[in-house]
ModelCIF file with pLDDT and N, C-alpha, C, O atoms, coordinates in Angstrom:
data_MODEL
#
_entry.id   MODEL 
#
_entity.id                         1 
_entity.type                       polymer 
_entity.pdbx_number_of_molecules   1 
#
_entity_poly.entity_id                      1 
_entity_poly.type                           'polypeptide(L)' 
_entity_poly.nstd_linkage                   no 
_entity_poly.nstd_monomer                   no 
_entity_poly.pdbx_seq_one_letter_code       MSLISLVIAVLIGIVVLAMLIGIFGVFLYDQIVSTAKSAFSAVGNLKGGLKKP 
_entity_poly.pdbx_seq_one_letter_code_can   MSLISLVIAVLIGIVVLAMLIGIFGVFLYDQIVSTAKSAFSAVGNLKGGLKKP 
_entity_poly.pdbx_strand_id                 A 
#
loop_
_entity_poly_seq.entity_id 
_entity_poly_seq.num 
_entity_poly_seq.mon_id 
_entity_poly_seq.hetero 
1 1  MET n 
1 2  SER n 
1 3  LEU n 
1 4  ILE n 
1 5  SER n 
1 6  LEU n 
1 7  VAL n 
1 8  ILE n 
1 9  ALA n 
1 10 VAL n 
1 11 LEU n 
1 12 ILE n 
1 13 GLY n 
1 14 ILE n 
1 15 VAL n 
1 16 VAL n 
1 17 LEU n 
1 18 ALA n 
1 19 MET n 
1 20 LEU n 
1 21 ILE n 
1 22 GLY n 
1 23 ILE n 
1 24 PHE n 
1 25 GLY n 
1 26 VAL n 
1 27 PHE n 
1 28 LEU n 
1 29 TYR n 
1 30 ASP n 
1 31 GLN n 
1 32 ILE n 
1 33 VAL n 
1 34 SER n 
1 35 THR n 
1 36 ALA n 
1 37 LYS n 
1 38 SER n 
1 39 ALA n 
1 40 PHE n 
1 41 SER n 
1 42 ALA n 
1 43 VAL n 
1 44 GLY n 
1 45 ASN n 
1 46 LEU n 
1 47 LYS n 
1 48 GLY n 
1 49 GLY n 
1 50 LEU n 
1 51 LYS n 
1 52 LYS n 
1 53 PRO n 
#
_struct_asym.id          A 
_struct_asym.entity_id   1 
#
loop_
_ma_qa_metric.id 
_ma_qa_metric.mode 
_ma_qa_metric.name 
_ma_qa_metric.software_group_id 
_ma_qa_metric.type 
1 global pLDDT . pLDDT 
2 local  pLDDT . pLDDT 
#
_ma_qa_metric_global.metric_id      1 
_ma_qa_metric_global.metric_value   88.62 
_ma_qa_metric_global.model_id       1 
_ma_qa_metric_global.ordinal_id     1 
#
loop_
_ma_qa_metric_local.label_asym_id 
_ma_qa_metric_local.label_comp_id 
_ma_qa_metric_local.label_seq_id 
_ma_qa_metric_local.metric_id 
_ma_qa_metric_local.metric_value 
_ma_qa_metric_local.model_id 
_ma_qa_metric_local.ordinal_id 
A MET 1  2 69.00 1 1  
A SER 2  2 91.00 1 2  
A LEU 3  2 93.00 1 3  
A ILE 4  2 94.00 1 4  
A SER 5  2 95.00 1 5  
A LEU 6  2 95.00 1 6  
A VAL 7  2 96.00 1 7  
A ILE 8  2 96.00 1 8  
A ALA 9  2 96.00 1 9  
A VAL 10 2 97.00 1 10 
A LEU 11 2 97.00 1 11 
A ILE 12 2 97.00 1 12 
A GLY 13 2 96.00 1 13 
A ILE 14 2 96.00 1 14 
A VAL 15 2 96.00 1 15 
A VAL 16 2 96.00 1 16 
A LEU 17 2 94.00 1 17 
A ALA 18 2 93.00 1 18 
A MET 19 2 93.00 1 19 
A LEU 20 2 92.00 1 20 
A ILE 21 2 90.00 1 21 
A GLY 22 2 89.00 1 22 
A ILE 23 2 88.00 1 23 
A PHE 24 2 88.00 1 24 
A GLY 25 2 87.00 1 25 
A VAL 26 2 89.00 1 26 
A PHE 27 2 90.00 1 27 
A LEU 28 2 90.00 1 28 
A TYR 29 2 91.00 1 29 
A ASP 30 2 92.00 1 30 
A GLN 31 2 93.00 1 31 
A ILE 32 2 92.00 1 32 
A VAL 33 2 94.00 1 33 
A SER 34 2 94.00 1 34 
A THR 35 2 94.00 1 35 
A ALA 36 2 93.00 1 36 
A LYS 37 2 94.00 1 37 
A SER 38 2 93.00 1 38 
A ALA 39 2 91.00 1 39 
A PHE 40 2 90.00 1 40 
A SER 41 2 91.00 1 41 
A ALA 42 2 88.00 1 42 
A VAL 43 2 86.00 1 43 
A GLY 44 2 86.00 1 44 
A ASN 45 2 85.00 1 45 
A LEU 46 2 80.00 1 46 
A LYS 47 2 80.00 1 47 
A GLY 48 2 77.00 1 48 
A GLY 49 2 74.00 1 49 
A LEU 50 2 70.00 1 50 
A LYS 51 2 67.00 1 51 
A LYS 52 2 61.00 1 52 
A PRO 53 2 58.00 1 53 
#
loop_
_atom_site.group_PDB 
_atom_site.id 
_atom_site.type_symbol 
_atom_site.label_atom_id 
_atom_site.label_alt_id 
_atom_site.label_comp_id 
_atom_site.label_asym_id 
_atom_site.label_entity_id 
_atom_site.label_seq_id 
_atom_site.pdbx_PDB_ins_code 
_atom_site.Cartn_x 
_atom_site.Cartn_y 
_atom_site.Cartn_z 
_atom_site.occupancy 
_atom_site.B_iso_or_equiv 
_atom_site.pdbx_formal_charge 
_atom_site.auth_seq_id 
_atom_site.auth_comp_id 
_atom_site.auth_asym_id 
_atom_site.auth_atom_id 
_atom_site.pdbx_PDB_model_num 
ATOM 1   N N  . MET A 1 1  ? 9.610   -1.885  36.861 1.00 69.00 ? 1  MET A N  1 
ATOM 2   C CA . MET A 1 1  ? 9.866   -3.274  36.294 1.00 69.00 ? 1  MET A CA 1 
ATOM 3   C C  . MET A 1 1  ? 9.147   -4.268  37.252 1.00 69.00 ? 1  MET A C  1 
ATOM 4   O O  . MET A 1 1  ? 8.510   -5.230  36.823 1.00 69.00 ? 1  MET A O  1 
ATOM 5   N N  . SER A 1 2  ? 9.347   -3.853  39.154 1.00 91.00 ? 2  SER A N  1 
ATOM 6   C CA . SER A 1 2  ? 9.438   -4.353  40.316 1.00 91.00 ? 2  SER A CA 1 
ATOM 7   C C  . SER A 1 2  ? 8.048   -4.679  40.817 1.00 91.00 ? 2  SER A C  1 
ATOM 8   O O  . SER A 1 2  ? 7.839   -5.616  41.588 1.00 91.00 ? 2  SER A O  1 
ATOM 9   N N  . LEU A 1 3  ? 6.972   -3.762  40.290 1.00 93.00 ? 3  LEU A N  1 
ATOM 10  C CA . LEU A 1 3  ? 5.945   -3.343  40.605 1.00 93.00 ? 3  LEU A CA 1 
ATOM 11  C C  . LEU A 1 3  ? 4.624   -4.776  39.485 1.00 93.00 ? 3  LEU A C  1 
ATOM 12  O O  . LEU A 1 3  ? 3.487   -5.216  39.661 1.00 93.00 ? 3  LEU A O  1 
ATOM 13  N N  . ILE A 1 4  ? 5.764   -4.968  38.399 1.00 94.00 ? 4  ILE A N  1 
ATOM 14  C CA . ILE A 1 4  ? 4.660   -5.559  37.510 1.00 94.00 ? 4  ILE A CA 1 
ATOM 15  C C  . ILE A 1 4  ? 5.075   -6.873  38.315 1.00 94.00 ? 4  ILE A C  1 
ATOM 16  O O  . ILE A 1 4  ? 4.258   -7.251  39.154 1.00 94.00 ? 4  ILE A O  1 
ATOM 17  N N  . SER A 1 5  ? 5.892   -7.388  38.208 1.00 95.00 ? 5  SER A N  1 
ATOM 18  C CA . SER A 1 5  ? 6.564   -8.568  38.912 1.00 95.00 ? 5  SER A CA 1 
ATOM 19  C C  . SER A 1 5  ? 5.706   -9.090  40.495 1.00 95.00 ? 5  SER A C  1 
ATOM 20  O O  . SER A 1 5  ? 5.166   -10.174 40.718 1.00 95.00 ? 5  SER A O  1 
ATOM 21  N N  . LEU A 1 6  ? 5.818   -8.023  41.308 1.00 95.00 ? 6  LEU A N  1 
ATOM 22  C CA . LEU A 1 6  ? 4.917   -8.414  42.472 1.00 95.00 ? 6  LEU A CA 1 
ATOM 23  C C  . LEU A 1 6  ? 3.345   -8.501  42.024 1.00 95.00 ? 6  LEU A C  1 
ATOM 24  O O  . LEU A 1 6  ? 2.737   -9.400  42.604 1.00 95.00 ? 6  LEU A O  1 
ATOM 25  N N  . VAL A 1 7  ? 2.581   -7.730  41.101 1.00 96.00 ? 7  VAL A N  1 
ATOM 26  C CA . VAL A 1 7  ? 1.234   -7.772  40.789 1.00 96.00 ? 7  VAL A CA 1 
ATOM 27  C C  . VAL A 1 7  ? 1.274   -9.057  40.537 1.00 96.00 ? 7  VAL A C  1 
ATOM 28  O O  . VAL A 1 7  ? 0.394   -9.792  40.987 1.00 96.00 ? 7  VAL A O  1 
ATOM 29  N N  . ILE A 1 8  ? 2.480   -9.624  39.644 1.00 96.00 ? 8  ILE A N  1 
ATOM 30  C CA . ILE A 1 8  ? 1.985   -10.732 38.732 1.00 96.00 ? 8  ILE A CA 1 
ATOM 31  C C  . ILE A 1 8  ? 2.305   -12.142 39.863 1.00 96.00 ? 8  ILE A C  1 
ATOM 32  O O  . ILE A 1 8  ? 2.006   -13.174 39.262 1.00 96.00 ? 8  ILE A O  1 
ATOM 33  N N  . ALA A 1 9  ? 2.706   -12.378 40.982 1.00 96.00 ? 9  ALA A N  1 
ATOM 34  C CA . ALA A 1 9  ? 3.263   -12.574 41.952 1.00 96.00 ? 9  ALA A CA 1 
ATOM 35  C C  . ALA A 1 9  ? 2.221   -12.770 42.964 1.00 96.00 ? 9  ALA A C  1 
ATOM 36  O O  . ALA A 1 9  ? 1.936   -13.743 43.663 1.00 96.00 ? 9  ALA A O  1 
ATOM 37  N N  . VAL A 1 10 ? 1.586   -11.255 42.832 1.00 97.00 ? 10 VAL A N  1 
ATOM 38  C CA . VAL A 1 10 ? -0.014  -11.449 43.706 1.00 97.00 ? 10 VAL A CA 1 
ATOM 39  C C  . VAL A 1 10 ? -0.663  -12.537 42.850 1.00 97.00 ? 10 VAL A C  1 
ATOM 40  O O  . VAL A 1 10 ? -0.628  -13.744 43.087 1.00 97.00 ? 10 VAL A O  1 
ATOM 41  N N  . LEU A 1 11 ? -1.238  -11.950 41.856 1.00 97.00 ? 11 LEU A N  1 
ATOM 42  C CA . LEU A 1 11 ? -1.792  -12.829 41.032 1.00 97.00 ? 11 LEU A CA 1 
ATOM 43  C C  . LEU A 1 11 ? -1.868  -14.563 41.138 1.00 97.00 ? 11 LEU A C  1 
ATOM 44  O O  . LEU A 1 11 ? -2.839  -15.320 41.122 1.00 97.00 ? 11 LEU A O  1 
ATOM 45  N N  . ILE A 1 12 ? -0.373  -14.826 41.255 1.00 97.00 ? 12 ILE A N  1 
ATOM 46  C CA . ILE A 1 12 ? -0.203  -16.242 40.847 1.00 97.00 ? 12 ILE A CA 1 
ATOM 47  C C  . ILE A 1 12 ? -0.459  -16.798 42.705 1.00 97.00 ? 12 ILE A C  1 
ATOM 48  O O  . ILE A 1 12 ? -1.000  -17.870 42.976 1.00 97.00 ? 12 ILE A O  1 
ATOM 49  N N  . GLY A 1 13 ? -0.094  -16.102 43.464 1.00 96.00 ? 13 GLY A N  1 
ATOM 50  C CA . GLY A 1 13 ? -0.818  -16.456 45.037 1.00 96.00 ? 13 GLY A CA 1 
ATOM 51  C C  . GLY A 1 13 ? -1.946  -16.703 45.100 1.00 96.00 ? 13 GLY A C  1 
ATOM 52  O O  . GLY A 1 13 ? -2.366  -17.750 45.591 1.00 96.00 ? 13 GLY A O  1 
ATOM 53  N N  . ILE A 1 14 ? -2.705  -15.759 44.599 1.00 96.00 ? 14 ILE A N  1 
ATOM 54  C CA . ILE A 1 14 ? -4.030  -15.838 44.499 1.00 96.00 ? 14 ILE A CA 1 
ATOM 55  C C  . ILE A 1 14 ? -4.483  -16.945 43.675 1.00 96.00 ? 14 ILE A C  1 
ATOM 56  O O  . ILE A 1 14 ? -5.156  -17.861 44.149 1.00 96.00 ? 14 ILE A O  1 
ATOM 57  N N  . VAL A 1 15 ? -4.179  -16.896 42.611 1.00 96.00 ? 15 VAL A N  1 
ATOM 58  C CA . VAL A 1 15 ? -5.197  -18.367 42.325 1.00 96.00 ? 15 VAL A CA 1 
ATOM 59  C C  . VAL A 1 15 ? -4.355  -19.666 42.763 1.00 96.00 ? 15 VAL A C  1 
ATOM 60  O O  . VAL A 1 15 ? -5.004  -20.571 43.289 1.00 96.00 ? 15 VAL A O  1 
ATOM 61  N N  . VAL A 1 16 ? -3.204  -19.813 42.623 1.00 96.00 ? 16 VAL A N  1 
ATOM 62  C CA . VAL A 1 16 ? -3.049  -21.175 43.851 1.00 96.00 ? 16 VAL A CA 1 
ATOM 63  C C  . VAL A 1 16 ? -4.091  -21.258 45.247 1.00 96.00 ? 16 VAL A C  1 
ATOM 64  O O  . VAL A 1 16 ? -4.900  -22.132 45.557 1.00 96.00 ? 16 VAL A O  1 
ATOM 65  N N  . LEU A 1 17 ? -3.782  -20.199 45.822 1.00 94.00 ? 17 LEU A N  1 
ATOM 66  C CA . LEU A 1 17 ? -5.014  -20.021 47.317 1.00 94.00 ? 17 LEU A CA 1 
ATOM 67  C C  . LEU A 1 17 ? -6.081  -20.377 46.497 1.00 94.00 ? 17 LEU A C  1 
ATOM 68  O O  . LEU A 1 17 ? -6.256  -21.564 46.775 1.00 94.00 ? 17 LEU A O  1 
ATOM 69  N N  . ALA A 1 18 ? -6.804  -20.099 45.752 1.00 93.00 ? 18 ALA A N  1 
ATOM 70  C CA . ALA A 1 18 ? -8.451  -20.343 44.824 1.00 93.00 ? 18 ALA A CA 1 
ATOM 71  C C  . ALA A 1 18 ? -8.244  -22.064 45.045 1.00 93.00 ? 18 ALA A C  1 
ATOM 72  O O  . ALA A 1 18 ? -8.899  -22.836 45.745 1.00 93.00 ? 18 ALA A O  1 
ATOM 73  N N  . MET A 1 19 ? -7.152  -22.300 44.219 1.00 93.00 ? 19 MET A N  1 
ATOM 74  C CA . MET A 1 19 ? -7.463  -23.706 43.583 1.00 93.00 ? 19 MET A CA 1 
ATOM 75  C C  . MET A 1 19 ? -7.300  -24.666 44.603 1.00 93.00 ? 19 MET A C  1 
ATOM 76  O O  . MET A 1 19 ? -7.821  -25.773 44.471 1.00 93.00 ? 19 MET A O  1 
ATOM 77  N N  . LEU A 1 20 ? -6.279  -24.222 46.156 1.00 92.00 ? 20 LEU A N  1 
ATOM 78  C CA . LEU A 1 20 ? -6.139  -24.754 47.272 1.00 92.00 ? 20 LEU A CA 1 
ATOM 79  C C  . LEU A 1 20 ? -7.745  -25.009 47.561 1.00 92.00 ? 20 LEU A C  1 
ATOM 80  O O  . LEU A 1 20 ? -8.422  -26.036 47.522 1.00 92.00 ? 20 LEU A O  1 
ATOM 81  N N  . ILE A 1 21 ? -8.080  -23.571 47.881 1.00 90.00 ? 21 ILE A N  1 
ATOM 82  C CA . ILE A 1 21 ? -9.442  -23.948 48.409 1.00 90.00 ? 21 ILE A CA 1 
ATOM 83  C C  . ILE A 1 21 ? -10.891 -24.233 47.407 1.00 90.00 ? 21 ILE A C  1 
ATOM 84  O O  . ILE A 1 21 ? -12.029 -24.006 47.820 1.00 90.00 ? 21 ILE A O  1 
ATOM 85  N N  . GLY A 1 22 ? -10.658 -24.629 46.391 1.00 89.00 ? 22 GLY A N  1 
ATOM 86  C CA . GLY A 1 22 ? -11.304 -25.478 45.587 1.00 89.00 ? 22 GLY A CA 1 
ATOM 87  C C  . GLY A 1 22 ? -11.733 -26.772 45.759 1.00 89.00 ? 22 GLY A C  1 
ATOM 88  O O  . GLY A 1 22 ? -12.802 -27.383 45.782 1.00 89.00 ? 22 GLY A O  1 
ATOM 89  N N  . ILE A 1 23 ? -9.627  -27.172 45.962 1.00 88.00 ? 23 ILE A N  1 
ATOM 90  C CA . ILE A 1 23 ? -9.536  -28.473 46.489 1.00 88.00 ? 23 ILE A CA 1 
ATOM 91  C C  . ILE A 1 23 ? -10.328 -29.243 47.954 1.00 88.00 ? 23 ILE A C  1 
ATOM 92  O O  . ILE A 1 23 ? -11.034 -30.245 48.067 1.00 88.00 ? 23 ILE A O  1 
ATOM 93  N N  . PHE A 1 24 ? -10.014 -28.623 48.559 1.00 88.00 ? 24 PHE A N  1 
ATOM 94  C CA . PHE A 1 24 ? -10.557 -28.264 49.963 1.00 88.00 ? 24 PHE A CA 1 
ATOM 95  C C  . PHE A 1 24 ? -11.924 -28.406 49.893 1.00 88.00 ? 24 PHE A C  1 
ATOM 96  O O  . PHE A 1 24 ? -12.336 -29.555 50.050 1.00 88.00 ? 24 PHE A O  1 
ATOM 97  N N  . GLY A 1 25 ? -12.804 -27.467 49.682 1.00 87.00 ? 25 GLY A N  1 
ATOM 98  C CA . GLY A 1 25 ? -13.780 -27.514 49.463 1.00 87.00 ? 25 GLY A CA 1 
ATOM 99  C C  . GLY A 1 25 ? -14.475 -28.548 49.335 1.00 87.00 ? 25 GLY A C  1 
ATOM 100 O O  . GLY A 1 25 ? -15.197 -29.050 50.197 1.00 87.00 ? 25 GLY A O  1 
ATOM 101 N N  . VAL A 1 26 ? -14.193 -29.116 47.665 1.00 89.00 ? 26 VAL A N  1 
ATOM 102 C CA . VAL A 1 26 ? -14.541 -30.261 47.001 1.00 89.00 ? 26 VAL A CA 1 
ATOM 103 C C  . VAL A 1 26 ? -14.609 -31.085 48.367 1.00 89.00 ? 26 VAL A C  1 
ATOM 104 O O  . VAL A 1 26 ? -15.730 -31.234 48.852 1.00 89.00 ? 26 VAL A O  1 
ATOM 105 N N  . PHE A 1 27 ? -13.589 -31.593 48.983 1.00 90.00 ? 27 PHE A N  1 
ATOM 106 C CA . PHE A 1 27 ? -13.218 -32.536 49.894 1.00 90.00 ? 27 PHE A CA 1 
ATOM 107 C C  . PHE A 1 27 ? -14.398 -32.161 51.128 1.00 90.00 ? 27 PHE A C  1 
ATOM 108 O O  . PHE A 1 27 ? -15.398 -32.825 51.400 1.00 90.00 ? 27 PHE A O  1 
ATOM 109 N N  . LEU A 1 28 ? -14.150 -31.476 51.470 1.00 90.00 ? 28 LEU A N  1 
ATOM 110 C CA . LEU A 1 28 ? -14.954 -30.568 52.894 1.00 90.00 ? 28 LEU A CA 1 
ATOM 111 C C  . LEU A 1 28 ? -16.602 -31.242 52.547 1.00 90.00 ? 28 LEU A C  1 
ATOM 112 O O  . LEU A 1 28 ? -17.260 -32.129 53.089 1.00 90.00 ? 28 LEU A O  1 
ATOM 113 N N  . TYR A 1 29 ? -16.971 -29.910 50.834 1.00 91.00 ? 29 TYR A N  1 
ATOM 114 C CA . TYR A 1 29 ? -18.382 -30.517 50.741 1.00 91.00 ? 29 TYR A CA 1 
ATOM 115 C C  . TYR A 1 29 ? -18.901 -32.136 50.991 1.00 91.00 ? 29 TYR A C  1 
ATOM 116 O O  . TYR A 1 29 ? -19.760 -32.653 51.705 1.00 91.00 ? 29 TYR A O  1 
ATOM 117 N N  . ASP A 1 30 ? -18.154 -32.512 50.256 1.00 92.00 ? 30 ASP A N  1 
ATOM 118 C CA . ASP A 1 30 ? -18.178 -34.554 50.015 1.00 92.00 ? 30 ASP A CA 1 
ATOM 119 C C  . ASP A 1 30 ? -18.458 -34.877 51.342 1.00 92.00 ? 30 ASP A C  1 
ATOM 120 O O  . ASP A 1 30 ? -19.441 -35.603 51.489 1.00 92.00 ? 30 ASP A O  1 
ATOM 121 N N  . GLN A 1 31 ? -17.813 -34.508 52.431 1.00 93.00 ? 31 GLN A N  1 
ATOM 122 C CA . GLN A 1 31 ? -17.635 -35.201 54.229 1.00 93.00 ? 31 GLN A CA 1 
ATOM 123 C C  . GLN A 1 31 ? -19.567 -34.622 54.234 1.00 93.00 ? 31 GLN A C  1 
ATOM 124 O O  . GLN A 1 31 ? -20.644 -35.161 53.978 1.00 93.00 ? 31 GLN A O  1 
ATOM 125 N N  . ILE A 1 32 ? -19.042 -33.097 54.738 1.00 92.00 ? 32 ILE A N  1 
ATOM 126 C CA . ILE A 1 32 ? -20.699 -32.766 54.913 1.00 92.00 ? 32 ILE A CA 1 
ATOM 127 C C  . ILE A 1 32 ? -21.848 -32.882 54.370 1.00 92.00 ? 32 ILE A C  1 
ATOM 128 O O  . ILE A 1 32 ? -22.829 -32.369 54.907 1.00 92.00 ? 32 ILE A O  1 
ATOM 129 N N  . VAL A 1 33 ? -21.948 -33.603 53.157 1.00 94.00 ? 33 VAL A N  1 
ATOM 130 C CA . VAL A 1 33 ? -22.990 -34.198 52.400 1.00 94.00 ? 33 VAL A CA 1 
ATOM 131 C C  . VAL A 1 33 ? -23.177 -35.875 52.956 1.00 94.00 ? 33 VAL A C  1 
ATOM 132 O O  . VAL A 1 33 ? -24.267 -36.443 53.014 1.00 94.00 ? 33 VAL A O  1 
ATOM 133 N N  . SER A 1 34 ? -21.911 -36.467 53.322 1.00 94.00 ? 34 SER A N  1 
ATOM 134 C CA . SER A 1 34 ? -22.207 -37.934 53.823 1.00 94.00 ? 34 SER A CA 1 
ATOM 135 C C  . SER A 1 34 ? -22.453 -38.189 55.331 1.00 94.00 ? 34 SER A C  1 
ATOM 136 O O  . SER A 1 34 ? -23.002 -39.097 55.955 1.00 94.00 ? 34 SER A O  1 
ATOM 137 N N  . THR A 1 35 ? -21.682 -36.749 55.756 1.00 94.00 ? 35 THR A N  1 
ATOM 138 C CA . THR A 1 35 ? -22.568 -37.250 56.995 1.00 94.00 ? 35 THR A CA 1 
ATOM 139 C C  . THR A 1 35 ? -23.999 -36.634 57.339 1.00 94.00 ? 35 THR A C  1 
ATOM 140 O O  . THR A 1 35 ? -24.567 -37.048 58.350 1.00 94.00 ? 35 THR A O  1 
ATOM 141 N N  . ALA A 1 36 ? -24.692 -35.527 56.430 1.00 93.00 ? 36 ALA A N  1 
ATOM 142 C CA . ALA A 1 36 ? -25.943 -35.331 56.438 1.00 93.00 ? 36 ALA A CA 1 
ATOM 143 C C  . ALA A 1 36 ? -26.796 -36.522 56.173 1.00 93.00 ? 36 ALA A C  1 
ATOM 144 O O  . ALA A 1 36 ? -27.674 -37.040 56.863 1.00 93.00 ? 36 ALA A O  1 
ATOM 145 N N  . LYS A 1 37 ? -26.400 -36.774 55.202 1.00 94.00 ? 37 LYS A N  1 
ATOM 146 C CA . LYS A 1 37 ? -27.127 -38.138 54.457 1.00 94.00 ? 37 LYS A CA 1 
ATOM 147 C C  . LYS A 1 37 ? -27.092 -39.408 55.865 1.00 94.00 ? 37 LYS A C  1 
ATOM 148 O O  . LYS A 1 37 ? -28.113 -39.938 56.303 1.00 94.00 ? 37 LYS A O  1 
ATOM 149 N N  . SER A 1 38 ? -26.063 -39.610 56.238 1.00 93.00 ? 38 SER A N  1 
ATOM 150 C CA . SER A 1 38 ? -26.217 -40.415 57.742 1.00 93.00 ? 38 SER A CA 1 
ATOM 151 C C  . SER A 1 38 ? -26.732 -39.877 58.120 1.00 93.00 ? 38 SER A C  1 
ATOM 152 O O  . SER A 1 38 ? -27.799 -40.145 57.568 1.00 93.00 ? 38 SER A O  1 
ATOM 153 N N  . ALA A 1 39 ? -27.018 -38.760 59.118 1.00 91.00 ? 39 ALA A N  1 
ATOM 154 C CA . ALA A 1 39 ? -27.571 -37.977 60.009 1.00 91.00 ? 39 ALA A CA 1 
ATOM 155 C C  . ALA A 1 39 ? -29.156 -38.116 59.690 1.00 91.00 ? 39 ALA A C  1 
ATOM 156 O O  . ALA A 1 39 ? -29.872 -38.617 60.557 1.00 91.00 ? 39 ALA A O  1 
ATOM 157 N N  . PHE A 1 40 ? -29.776 -37.637 58.334 1.00 90.00 ? 40 PHE A N  1 
ATOM 158 C CA . PHE A 1 40 ? -30.930 -37.996 58.129 1.00 90.00 ? 40 PHE A CA 1 
ATOM 159 C C  . PHE A 1 40 ? -31.435 -39.460 58.068 1.00 90.00 ? 40 PHE A C  1 
ATOM 160 O O  . PHE A 1 40 ? -32.587 -39.528 58.496 1.00 90.00 ? 40 PHE A O  1 
ATOM 161 N N  . SER A 1 41 ? -31.032 -40.411 57.749 1.00 91.00 ? 41 SER A N  1 
ATOM 162 C CA . SER A 1 41 ? -30.743 -41.454 57.844 1.00 91.00 ? 41 SER A CA 1 
ATOM 163 C C  . SER A 1 41 ? -31.760 -42.137 59.322 1.00 91.00 ? 41 SER A C  1 
ATOM 164 O O  . SER A 1 41 ? -32.838 -42.696 59.529 1.00 91.00 ? 41 SER A O  1 
ATOM 165 N N  . ALA A 1 42 ? -30.483 -41.600 60.119 1.00 88.00 ? 42 ALA A N  1 
ATOM 166 C CA . ALA A 1 42 ? -30.480 -41.824 61.187 1.00 88.00 ? 42 ALA A CA 1 
ATOM 167 C C  . ALA A 1 42 ? -31.730 -41.478 61.902 1.00 88.00 ? 42 ALA A C  1 
ATOM 168 O O  . ALA A 1 42 ? -32.445 -42.411 62.266 1.00 88.00 ? 42 ALA A O  1 
ATOM 169 N N  . VAL A 1 43 ? -32.122 -40.139 62.176 1.00 86.00 ? 43 VAL A N  1 
ATOM 170 C CA . VAL A 1 43 ? -33.439 -39.529 62.183 1.00 86.00 ? 43 VAL A CA 1 
ATOM 171 C C  . VAL A 1 43 ? -34.678 -40.363 61.644 1.00 86.00 ? 43 VAL A C  1 
ATOM 172 O O  . VAL A 1 43 ? -35.687 -40.690 62.268 1.00 86.00 ? 43 VAL A O  1 
ATOM 173 N N  . GLY A 1 44 ? -34.321 -40.635 60.246 1.00 86.00 ? 44 GLY A N  1 
ATOM 174 C CA . GLY A 1 44 ? -35.388 -41.134 59.938 1.00 86.00 ? 44 GLY A CA 1 
ATOM 175 C C  . GLY A 1 44 ? -35.807 -42.193 60.181 1.00 86.00 ? 44 GLY A C  1 
ATOM 176 O O  . GLY A 1 44 ? -37.022 -42.389 60.193 1.00 86.00 ? 44 GLY A O  1 
ATOM 177 N N  . ASN A 1 45 ? -34.674 -43.428 60.512 1.00 85.00 ? 45 ASN A N  1 
ATOM 178 C CA . ASN A 1 45 ? -34.375 -44.441 61.618 1.00 85.00 ? 45 ASN A CA 1 
ATOM 179 C C  . ASN A 1 45 ? -35.619 -44.203 62.618 1.00 85.00 ? 45 ASN A C  1 
ATOM 180 O O  . ASN A 1 45 ? -36.726 -44.736 62.696 1.00 85.00 ? 45 ASN A O  1 
ATOM 181 N N  . LEU A 1 46 ? -34.909 -43.073 63.430 1.00 80.00 ? 46 LEU A N  1 
ATOM 182 C CA . LEU A 1 46 ? -35.857 -42.961 64.813 1.00 80.00 ? 46 LEU A CA 1 
ATOM 183 C C  . LEU A 1 46 ? -36.950 -42.905 64.794 1.00 80.00 ? 46 LEU A C  1 
ATOM 184 O O  . LEU A 1 46 ? -37.578 -43.734 65.454 1.00 80.00 ? 46 LEU A O  1 
ATOM 185 N N  . LYS A 1 47 ? -37.659 -41.887 64.017 1.00 80.00 ? 47 LYS A N  1 
ATOM 186 C CA . LYS A 1 47 ? -38.758 -41.804 63.759 1.00 80.00 ? 47 LYS A CA 1 
ATOM 187 C C  . LYS A 1 47 ? -39.432 -43.245 62.805 1.00 80.00 ? 47 LYS A C  1 
ATOM 188 O O  . LYS A 1 47 ? -40.561 -43.711 62.963 1.00 80.00 ? 47 LYS A O  1 
ATOM 189 N N  . GLY A 1 48 ? -38.814 -43.537 62.225 1.00 77.00 ? 48 GLY A N  1 
ATOM 190 C CA . GLY A 1 48 ? -40.047 -45.037 61.899 1.00 77.00 ? 48 GLY A CA 1 
ATOM 191 C C  . GLY A 1 48 ? -39.666 -46.014 63.012 1.00 77.00 ? 48 GLY A C  1 
ATOM 192 O O  . GLY A 1 48 ? -40.366 -47.023 62.930 1.00 77.00 ? 48 GLY A O  1 
ATOM 193 N N  . GLY A 1 49 ? -38.918 -46.052 63.881 1.00 74.00 ? 49 GLY A N  1 
ATOM 194 C CA . GLY A 1 49 ? -39.000 -47.042 65.247 1.00 74.00 ? 49 GLY A CA 1 
ATOM 195 C C  . GLY A 1 49 ? -40.009 -46.526 66.261 1.00 74.00 ? 49 GLY A C  1 
ATOM 196 O O  . GLY A 1 49 ? -40.626 -47.320 66.971 1.00 74.00 ? 49 GLY A O  1 
ATOM 197 N N  . LEU A 1 50 ? -40.231 -44.895 66.362 1.00 70.00 ? 50 LEU A N  1 
ATOM 198 C CA . LEU A 1 50 ? -41.170 -44.729 66.999 1.00 70.00 ? 50 LEU A CA 1 
ATOM 199 C C  . LEU A 1 50 ? -42.488 -44.998 66.266 1.00 70.00 ? 50 LEU A C  1 
ATOM 200 O O  . LEU A 1 50 ? -43.220 -45.734 66.928 1.00 70.00 ? 50 LEU A O  1 
ATOM 201 N N  . LYS A 1 51 ? -42.907 -44.686 65.308 1.00 67.00 ? 51 LYS A N  1 
ATOM 202 C CA . LYS A 1 51 ? -44.167 -45.006 64.829 1.00 67.00 ? 51 LYS A CA 1 
ATOM 203 C C  . LYS A 1 51 ? -44.368 -46.524 64.998 1.00 67.00 ? 51 LYS A C  1 
ATOM 204 O O  . LYS A 1 51 ? -45.420 -47.116 65.240 1.00 67.00 ? 51 LYS A O  1 
ATOM 205 N N  . LYS A 1 52 ? -43.209 -46.993 64.830 1.00 61.00 ? 52 LYS A N  1 
ATOM 206 C CA . LYS A 1 52 ? -43.839 -48.629 64.783 1.00 61.00 ? 52 LYS A CA 1 
ATOM 207 C C  . LYS A 1 52 ? -44.358 -49.087 66.190 1.00 61.00 ? 52 LYS A C  1 
ATOM 208 O O  . LYS A 1 52 ? -43.761 -48.464 67.067 1.00 61.00 ? 52 LYS A O  1 
ATOM 209 N N  . PRO A 1 53 ? -45.143 -49.845 66.617 1.00 58.00 ? 53 PRO A N  1 
ATOM 210 C CA . PRO A 1 53 ? -45.187 -50.038 68.155 1.00 58.00 ? 53 PRO A CA 1 
ATOM 211 C C  . PRO A 1 53 ? -44.240 -51.194 68.373 1.00 58.00 ? 53 PRO A C  1 
ATOM 212 O O  . PRO A 1 53 ? -44.035 -51.618 69.510 1.00 58.00 ? 53 PRO A O  1 
#
């Protein structure tokens, strides 16, 4: 009986961890994408500024 409850507890813990990782992963992914977009736009502006005399 205790083994089954232990397995259930571990499974619940894994599910909770997966949910937390998923939520934080979405936030981190959004931050990384916005940072990458701003970095690419900055690089594009620098290249455009260098091309123009």
